[in-house]
TORZA-184037 format. One record per residue: residue number from 1; x, y, z of N, C-alpha, C, CB in turn. Coordinates in Angstrom, 3 decimals. Glycine has a CB too. Example, Ala and Ser with C-alpha at 12.3 -4.5 7.8 and 13.67 -1.06 7.14 Angstrom:
  paza       n.x       n.y       n.z      ca.x      ca.y      ca.z       c.x       c.y       c.z      cb.x      cb.y      cb.z
     1    13.190    -5.690     7.800    12.300    -4.500     7.800    13.200    -3.300     7.800    11.308    -4.473     9.046
     2    12.850    -2.250     7.080    13.670    -1.060     7.140    12.900     0.030     7.870    14.084    -0.598     5.725
This chain:
  paza       n.x       n.y       n.z      ca.x      ca.y      ca.z       c.x       c.y       c.z      cb.x      cb.y      cb.z
     1    23.782    10.514     5.404    23.032    10.298     4.180    21.685    10.999     4.312    22.851     8.777     3.889
     2    21.223    11.551     3.241    19.988    12.310     3.289    18.778    11.394     3.455    19.842    13.153     2.033
     3    17.702    11.964     3.986    16.462    11.220     4.147    16.001    10.678     2.798    15.371    12.109     4.777
     4    16.109    11.472     1.769    15.645    11.050     0.450    16.369     9.796     0.010    15.846    12.164    -0.579
     5    17.669     9.726     0.238    18.440     8.550    -0.145    18.044     7.347     0.719    19.953     8.833    -0.017
     6    17.905     7.537     2.010    17.467     6.439     2.890    16.110     5.925     2.444    17.402     6.905     4.368
     7    15.244     6.839     2.095    13.900     6.472     1.665    13.948     5.660     0.375    13.037     7.726     1.472
     8    14.732     6.109    -0.567    14.865     5.398    -1.834    15.419     3.996    -1.612    15.769     6.177    -2.793
     9    16.432     3.872    -0.779    17.004     2.553    -0.483    15.975     1.687     0.241    18.292     2.690     0.374
    10    15.223     2.246     1.159    14.193     1.475     1.867    13.137     0.954     0.884    13.522     2.345     2.961
    11    12.743     1.790    -0.055    11.777     1.346    -1.073    12.373     0.242    -1.933    11.338     2.530    -1.963
    12    13.633     0.375    -2.294    14.318    -0.646    -3.087    14.329    -1.967    -2.316    15.770    -0.200    -3.435
    13    14.702    -1.914    -1.047    14.762    -3.110    -0.216    13.407    -3.817    -0.192    15.203    -2.749     1.211
    14    12.371    -3.088     0.135    11.047    -3.708     0.276    10.507    -4.208    -1.062    10.062    -2.713     0.887
    15    10.798    -3.496    -2.127    10.349    -3.937    -3.448    11.074    -5.208    -3.857    10.575    -2.835    -4.495
    16    12.364    -5.271    -3.601    13.133    -6.485    -3.904    12.632    -7.651    -3.053    14.647    -6.250    -3.659
    17    12.377    -7.391    -1.776    11.861    -8.453    -0.898    10.495    -8.940    -1.383    11.758    -7.948     0.562
    18     9.675    -8.033    -1.877     8.359    -8.423    -2.407     8.530    -9.307    -3.635     7.513    -7.172    -2.761
    19     9.474    -8.988    -4.486     9.736    -9.810    -5.667    10.216   -11.199    -5.267    10.772    -9.134    -6.572
    20    11.171   -11.259    -4.378    11.734   -12.539    -3.946    10.690   -13.380    -3.215    12.950   -12.308    -3.042
    21     9.835   -12.736    -2.443     8.848   -13.489    -1.646     7.795   -14.159    -2.521     8.161   -12.563    -0.643
    22     7.702   -13.766    -3.781     6.759   -14.427    -4.687     7.180   -15.864    -4.971     6.644   -13.647    -6.000
    23     8.491   -16.121    -4.997     8.997   -17.434    -5.366     9.540   -18.256    -4.210    10.051   -17.278    -6.373
    24     9.760   -17.631    -3.073    10.280   -18.388    -1.935     9.817   -17.748    -0.633    11.826   -18.462    -1.981
    25     9.750   -18.562     0.375     9.280   -18.066     1.663    10.419   -17.896     2.665     8.236   -19.006     2.230
    26    11.626   -18.283     2.299    12.766   -18.139     3.190    13.075   -16.674     3.434    13.986   -18.847     2.618
    27    13.747   -16.430     4.547    14.238   -15.082     4.823    15.367   -14.763     3.856    14.718   -14.947     6.299
    28    15.608   -13.473     3.661    16.723   -13.037     2.822    17.752   -12.346     3.704    16.239   -12.086     1.682
    29    18.997   -12.432     3.308    20.066   -11.829     4.098    20.344   -10.404     3.632    21.342   -12.675     4.008
    30    20.999    -9.663     4.502    21.392    -8.306     4.121    22.400    -8.348     2.972    21.988    -7.552     5.333
    31    23.188    -9.403     2.876    24.122    -9.531     1.751    23.367    -9.679     0.436    25.059   -10.735     1.960
    32    22.299   -10.463     0.433    21.498   -10.620    -0.786    20.846    -9.307    -1.184    20.428   -11.697    -0.589
    33    20.290    -8.614    -0.199    19.652    -7.329    -0.479    20.690    -6.334    -0.984    18.943    -6.779     0.782
    34    21.851    -6.304    -0.327    22.915    -5.367    -0.701    23.365    -5.587    -2.146    24.113    -5.514     0.250
    35    23.323    -6.837    -2.614    23.715    -7.118    -4.002    22.765    -6.424    -4.977    23.731    -8.645    -4.265
    36    21.485    -6.359    -4.648    20.523    -5.691    -5.507    20.681    -4.171    -5.443    19.106    -6.091    -5.116
    37    20.860    -3.654    -4.245    20.979    -2.200    -4.067    22.368    -1.707    -4.502    20.715    -1.814    -2.590
    38    23.323    -2.628    -4.508    24.713    -2.313    -4.846    25.331    -1.394    -3.800    24.795    -1.662    -6.234
    39    25.201    -1.830    -2.546    25.771    -1.072    -1.442    26.227    -2.049    -0.360    24.742    -0.047    -0.873
    40    26.714    -1.514     0.728    27.252    -2.300     1.831    26.138    -2.927     2.656    28.136    -1.432     2.718
    41    26.269    -4.206     3.020    25.249    -4.863     3.854    25.033    -4.183     5.218    25.639    -6.310     4.077
    42    26.047    -3.529     5.736    25.895    -2.819     7.017    24.889    -1.682     6.858    27.267    -2.265     7.514
    43    24.977    -0.953     5.752    24.017     0.120     5.492    22.614    -0.458     5.326    24.423     0.923     4.233
    44    22.498    -1.581     4.657    21.199    -2.248     4.484    20.616    -2.607     5.845    21.341    -3.521     3.604
    45    21.443    -3.142     6.740    20.942    -3.507     8.076    20.455    -2.292     8.855    22.032    -4.220     8.872
    46    21.105    -1.148     8.653    20.639     0.083     9.323    19.240     0.454     8.840    21.621     1.259     9.061
    47    19.032     0.387     7.549    17.705     0.702     6.990    16.693    -0.343     7.458    17.752     0.754     5.426
    48    17.077    -1.612     7.451    16.171    -2.670     7.917    15.784    -2.465     9.378    16.822    -4.047     7.738
    49    16.694    -1.923    10.182    16.369    -1.651    11.586    15.243    -0.618    11.687    17.623    -1.153    12.347
    50    15.306     0.438    10.867    14.211     1.427    10.839    12.904     0.750    10.436    14.539     2.591     9.857
    51    12.975    -0.078     9.394    11.772    -0.752     8.889    11.237    -1.743     9.914    12.072    -1.474     7.563
    52    12.135    -2.386    10.649    11.731    -3.330    11.691    11.020    -2.647    12.855    12.941    -4.078    12.206
    53    11.497    -1.465    13.226    10.856    -0.725    14.324     9.404    -0.402    14.001    11.623     0.569    14.617
    54     9.118    -0.198    12.719     7.754     0.107    12.290     6.988    -1.150    11.874     7.782     1.099    11.136
    55     7.592    -2.308    12.145     6.959    -3.608    11.869     6.627    -3.824    10.384     5.688    -3.737    12.686
    56     7.516    -3.332     9.527     7.365    -3.574     8.102     8.157    -4.817     7.677     7.824    -2.345     7.302
    57     9.217    -5.126     8.440    10.003    -6.341     8.221    10.230    -7.019     9.562    11.364    -6.021     7.522
    58    10.551    -8.303     9.496    10.917    -9.056    10.695    12.274    -9.692    10.458     9.843   -10.139    11.043
    59    12.970    -9.957    11.532    14.277   -10.606    11.443    14.194   -11.962    12.125    15.392    -9.727    12.087
    60    14.888   -12.933    11.558    14.974   -14.263    12.145    16.440   -14.531    12.422    14.354   -15.360    11.206
    61    16.734   -14.983    13.631    18.103   -15.298    14.019    18.298   -16.803    13.991    18.430   -14.730    15.420
    62    19.541   -17.244    13.981    19.841   -18.676    14.005    19.728   -19.297    12.625    18.912   -19.393    14.966
    63    19.313   -20.578    12.614    19.179   -21.291    11.344    18.168   -20.571    10.451    18.745   -22.765    11.581
    64    18.523   -20.377     9.206    17.639   -19.660     8.278    17.553   -18.183     8.575    16.260   -20.251     8.315
    65    18.603   -17.642     9.192    18.609   -16.235     9.591    18.393   -15.325     8.390    19.926   -15.882    10.285
    66    17.721   -14.234     8.640    17.501   -13.246     7.592    16.287   -12.397     7.877    17.349   -13.923     6.252
    67    15.866   -11.689     6.870    14.779   -10.730     6.969    13.619   -11.160     6.094    15.253    -9.333     6.578
    68    12.407   -10.843     6.534    11.194   -11.125     5.762    10.264    -9.929     5.865    10.487   -12.422     6.266
    69     9.374    -9.812     4.891     8.329    -8.799     4.991     7.394    -9.188     6.128     7.547    -8.652     3.645
    70     7.033    -8.237     6.957     6.124    -8.501     8.067     4.663    -8.373     7.647     6.415    -7.553     9.218
    71     4.449    -7.738     6.501     3.109    -7.505     5.982     3.098    -7.826     4.495     2.653    -6.041     6.239
    72     1.926    -7.957     3.965     1.780    -8.133     2.526     2.242    -6.860     1.824     0.308    -8.474     2.150
    73     2.918    -6.990     0.688     3.324    -5.787    -0.060     2.134    -4.907    -0.455     4.092    -6.192    -1.314
    74     0.938    -5.514    -0.540    -0.270    -4.741    -0.844    -0.673    -3.819     0.294    -1.413    -5.673    -1.164
    75    -0.207    -4.124     1.494    -0.637    -3.333     2.648     0.432    -2.368     3.156    -1.044    -4.251     3.763
    76     1.589    -2.338     2.521     2.651    -1.406     2.906     2.612    -0.226     1.935     4.069    -2.106     2.898
    77     2.198     0.932     2.437     2.152     2.111     1.570     3.527     2.774     1.512     1.087     3.118     2.073
    78     3.716     3.575     0.485     4.961     4.328     0.378     5.074     5.320     1.531     5.039     5.062    -0.977
    79     3.938     5.759     2.048     3.950     6.630     3.222     4.437     5.873     4.452     2.550     7.209     3.478
    80     4.014     4.626     4.617     4.506     3.807     5.751     6.035     3.769     5.748     3.932     2.351     5.679
    81     6.589     3.575     4.576     8.050     3.479     4.433     8.698     4.826     4.720     8.433     2.995     3.014
    82     8.136     5.879     4.189     8.673     7.224     4.426     8.696     7.522     5.925     7.832     8.294     3.674
    83     7.609     7.229     6.596     7.529     7.509     8.032     8.486     6.631     8.836     6.100     7.304     8.529
    84     8.804     5.455     8.329     9.739     4.570     9.025    11.170     5.099     8.976     9.686     3.173     8.419
    85    11.554     5.717     7.872    12.948     6.147     7.732    13.152     7.641     7.918    13.462     5.752     6.390
    86    12.089     8.424     7.915    12.203     9.866     8.051    12.478    10.225     9.508    10.922    10.567     7.548
    87    13.507    11.017     9.713    13.877    11.426    11.062    13.644    12.910    11.323    15.317    11.096    11.311
    88    13.456    13.659    10.270    13.302    15.115    10.370    12.170    15.535     9.444    14.636    15.864    10.006
    89    11.695    16.768     9.605    10.722    17.272     8.622    11.343    17.262     7.227    10.249    18.712     8.996
    90    10.506    17.189     6.229    10.986    17.184     4.848    11.801    18.438     4.560     9.807    17.079     3.867
    91    11.312    19.581     5.018    11.999    20.854     4.830    12.370    21.401     6.204    11.110    21.871     4.036
    92    13.574    21.881     6.328    14.006    22.489     7.582    14.115    23.992     7.412    15.351    21.899     8.047
    93    13.893    24.691     8.502    14.070    26.140     8.520    15.528    26.461     8.803    13.145    26.804     9.575
    94    15.850    27.721     8.891    17.210    28.169     9.177    17.755    27.452    10.421    17.244    29.707     9.378
    95    19.047    27.204    10.423    19.669    26.603    11.604    19.926    27.644    12.688    20.981    25.914    11.222
    96    19.985    28.902    12.304    20.108    29.978    13.282    18.994    30.990    12.995    21.538    30.657    13.221
    97    18.603    31.723    14.017    17.517    32.683    13.869    17.913    33.795    12.892    17.135    33.279    15.238
    98    17.070    34.048    11.885    17.371    35.148    10.954    17.382    36.493    11.696    16.332    35.183     9.796
    99    17.969    37.463    11.074    18.065    38.814    11.624    16.654    39.381    11.836    18.897    39.738    10.680
   100    16.287    39.600    13.087    14.955    40.094    13.421    14.775    41.585    13.137    14.669    39.824    14.871
   101    15.858    42.302    12.817    15.752    43.705    12.415    15.340    43.826    10.958    17.077    44.432    12.646
   102    15.453    42.753    10.240    15.114    42.753     8.816    13.674    42.272     8.657    16.100    41.848     7.998
   103    12.870    42.927     7.837    11.481    42.508     7.672    11.359    41.076     7.105    10.759    43.491     6.755
   104    12.250    40.706     6.240    12.221    39.333     5.719    12.652    38.360     6.815    13.144    39.191     4.469
   105    13.714    38.711     7.521    14.188    37.853     8.617    13.119    37.621     9.672    15.416    38.466     9.267
   106    12.302    38.638     9.966    11.239    38.512    10.968    10.121    37.589    10.508    10.669    39.877    11.296
   107     9.786    37.616     9.219     8.597    36.905     8.774     8.810    35.646     7.961     7.795    37.801     8.000
   108    10.036    35.409     7.551    10.274    34.306     6.621     9.965    32.938     7.213    11.699    34.333     6.160
   109    10.316    32.719     8.472    10.120    31.385     9.045     8.652    31.014     9.148    10.760    31.307    10.413
   110     7.800    31.933     9.592     6.377    31.598     9.692     5.775    31.391     8.303     5.611    32.705    10.446
   111     6.214    32.185     7.329     5.708    32.013     5.964     6.144    30.665     5.401     6.202    33.157     5.052
   112     7.406    30.344     5.568     7.907    29.068     5.052     7.270    27.882     5.761     9.420    28.999     5.196
   113     7.057    28.013     7.050     6.436    26.930     7.818     5.108    26.523     7.192     6.225    27.356     9.285
   114     4.315    27.513     6.800     3.026    27.232     6.171     3.201    26.561     4.806     2.222    28.523     6.019
   115     4.075    27.116     3.961     4.307    26.528     2.630     4.863    25.115     2.758     5.277    27.407     1.804
   116     5.847    24.945     3.618     6.468    23.635     3.785     5.469    22.614     4.330     7.676    23.738     4.716
   117     4.662    23.043     5.286     3.649    22.138     5.847     2.669    21.668     4.793     2.894    22.820     6.974
   118     2.209    22.605     3.965     1.275    22.242     2.887     1.919    21.294     1.876     0.778    23.503     2.169
   119     3.172    21.559     1.524     3.876    20.703     0.553     4.084    19.300     1.127     5.245    21.329     0.163
   120     4.470    19.230     2.383     4.692    17.915     3.004     3.384    17.145     3.126     5.342    18.074     4.393
   121     2.308    17.818     3.481     0.997    17.159     3.564     0.578    16.597     2.207    -0.070    18.145     4.077
   122     0.809    17.368     1.134     0.455    16.905    -0.216     1.287    15.687    -0.600     0.658    18.035    -1.250
   123     2.574    15.726    -0.274     3.435    14.590    -0.581     2.967    13.345     0.167     4.894    14.910    -0.225
   124     2.666    13.498     1.446     2.231    12.356     2.246     0.909    11.785     1.728     2.089    12.764     3.716
   125     0.027    12.648     1.295    -1.233    12.172     0.730    -0.969    11.327    -0.510    -2.157    13.356     0.387
   126    -0.088    11.794    -1.362     0.260    11.051    -2.581     0.906     9.711    -2.240     1.208    11.881    -3.465
   127     1.839     9.713    -1.297     2.524     8.475    -0.920     1.576     7.459    -0.283     3.661     8.784     0.039
   128     0.532     7.942     0.362    -0.412     7.039     1.019    -1.272     6.270     0.018    -1.304     7.822     1.962
   129    -1.254     6.689    -1.239    -2.122     6.080    -2.248    -1.433     4.988    -3.062    -2.634     7.141    -3.177
   130    -0.167     4.717    -2.778     0.560     3.684    -3.516     1.228     2.723    -2.536     1.615     4.319    -4.461
   131     1.357     1.470    -2.970     1.928     0.429    -2.121     3.216    -0.129    -2.720     0.915    -0.697    -1.911
   132     3.875    -0.943    -1.941     5.055    -1.649    -2.431     4.678    -2.528    -3.617     5.692    -2.497    -1.310
   133     3.513    -3.137    -3.591     3.056    -3.932    -4.742     2.943    -3.074    -5.993     1.703    -4.590    -4.439
   134     2.396    -1.874    -5.842     2.288    -0.954    -6.981     3.681    -0.622    -7.531     1.548     0.349    -6.563
   135     4.617    -0.373    -6.620     5.983    -0.038    -7.032     6.630    -1.224    -7.740     6.833     0.386    -5.814
   136     6.391    -2.423    -7.248     6.946    -3.621    -7.889     6.398    -3.782    -9.301     6.631    -4.877    -7.054
   137     5.109    -3.577    -9.477     4.509    -3.689   -10.811     5.157    -2.696   -11.765     2.984    -3.450   -10.748
   138     5.308    -1.441   -11.339     5.923    -0.423   -12.208     7.398    -0.744   -12.473     5.795     0.982   -11.567
   139     8.079    -1.238   -11.451     9.488    -1.591   -11.608     9.661    -2.705   -12.626    10.086    -2.010   -10.267
   140     8.851    -3.722   -12.526     8.984    -4.864   -13.423     8.470    -4.548   -14.828     8.237    -6.060   -12.856
   141     7.693    -3.479   -14.967     7.195    -3.075   -16.284     8.249    -2.338   -17.097     5.968    -2.198   -16.130
   142     9.342    -1.968   -16.471    10.413    -1.282   -17.189    10.868    -2.160   -18.359    11.610    -0.957   -16.234
   143    11.035    -1.587   -19.552    11.415    -2.390   -20.724    12.675    -3.232   -20.506    11.626    -1.482   -21.911
   144    13.636    -2.727   -19.772    14.847    -3.511   -19.508    14.522    -4.764   -18.706    15.883    -2.663   -18.759
   145    13.582    -4.672   -17.786    13.214    -5.842   -16.984    12.475    -6.878   -17.811    12.357    -5.423   -15.800
   146    11.739    -6.449   -18.794    11.060    -7.417   -19.672    12.083    -8.274   -20.394    10.153    -6.694   -20.695
   147    13.162    -7.651   -20.852    14.224    -8.403   -21.526    14.893    -9.376   -20.560    15.271    -7.444   -22.122
   148    15.198    -8.907   -19.371    15.859    -9.756   -18.375    14.955   -10.915   -17.996    16.238    -8.940   -17.121
   149    13.666   -10.644   -17.768    12.747   -11.723   -17.385    12.681   -12.780   -18.477    11.337   -11.166   -17.101
   150    12.667   -12.368   -19.728    12.598   -13.307   -20.830    13.852   -14.173   -20.852    12.424   -12.567   -22.165
   151    15.026   -13.551   -20.661    16.293   -14.271   -20.694    16.467   -15.204   -19.511    17.433   -13.299   -20.736
   152    15.868   -14.858   -18.370    16.091   -15.638   -17.149    14.838   -16.350   -16.678    16.602   -14.743   -16.048
   153    13.899   -16.557   -17.563    12.615   -17.126   -17.159    12.756   -18.499   -16.517    11.699   -17.221   -18.350
   154    13.842   -19.208   -16.801    14.013   -20.518   -16.192    14.886   -20.458   -14.949    14.610   -21.480   -17.190
   155    15.376   -19.279   -14.597    16.200   -19.132   -13.400    15.327   -18.773   -12.215    17.289   -18.064   -13.607
   156    15.806   -19.095   -11.030    15.077   -18.749    -9.817    15.365   -17.303    -9.425    15.449   -19.704    -8.667
   157    14.406   -16.647    -8.832    14.526   -15.245    -8.424    15.588   -15.083    -7.338    13.172   -14.714    -7.923
   158    15.877   -16.150    -6.579    16.795   -15.968    -5.459    18.246   -15.813    -5.902    16.681   -17.131    -4.513
   159    18.532   -15.907    -7.185    19.867   -15.610    -7.685    19.951   -14.105    -7.891    20.176   -16.389    -9.014
   160    20.573   -13.390    -6.935    20.552   -11.935    -6.927    21.233   -11.324    -8.134    21.199   -11.427    -5.685
   161    22.050   -12.065    -8.855    22.686   -11.508   -10.036    21.634   -11.191   -11.103    23.744   -12.482   -10.589
   162    20.505   -11.871   -11.048    19.499   -11.694   -12.073    18.342   -10.813   -11.632    18.982   -13.020   -12.497
   163    18.400   -10.355   -10.419    17.319    -9.518    -9.901    17.765    -8.072    -9.957    16.928    -9.923    -8.449
   164    17.023    -7.235   -10.640    17.424    -5.822   -10.763    17.397    -5.104    -9.434    16.522    -5.098   -11.741
């Protein structure tokens, strides 16, 4: 799976956990998270492992087993999440050395390295300026969520069928 997809799922996980943590303090299971993401709980646990290594989430074993946010959603930046799940540079160069007899082949990698580095730095700067709380606010502001919140205002957030 691509880094971009892992990153998107990681953001979804943390945003959902931030929403749920507003109404309850219990840990959440990978099955509950998977219901929101609409994917396999095993894949969710893999992403949670990345997030756990960076101390963005914690796991509890035994009674009340599950996952919790390790930090306030206000203090988790989108860059923190990106760095937790990113395993490679955003842009990769050729997998094999270009033809060094060709003028483009000789110079393309150093030229791209500079462009890619600048683009990645700009992206990271942007991601550092927003938090999981910011993402939750924008997510819940979606017009479809306003309708759902109105319809389910008397339901608890821990019912994953009602959580987007």
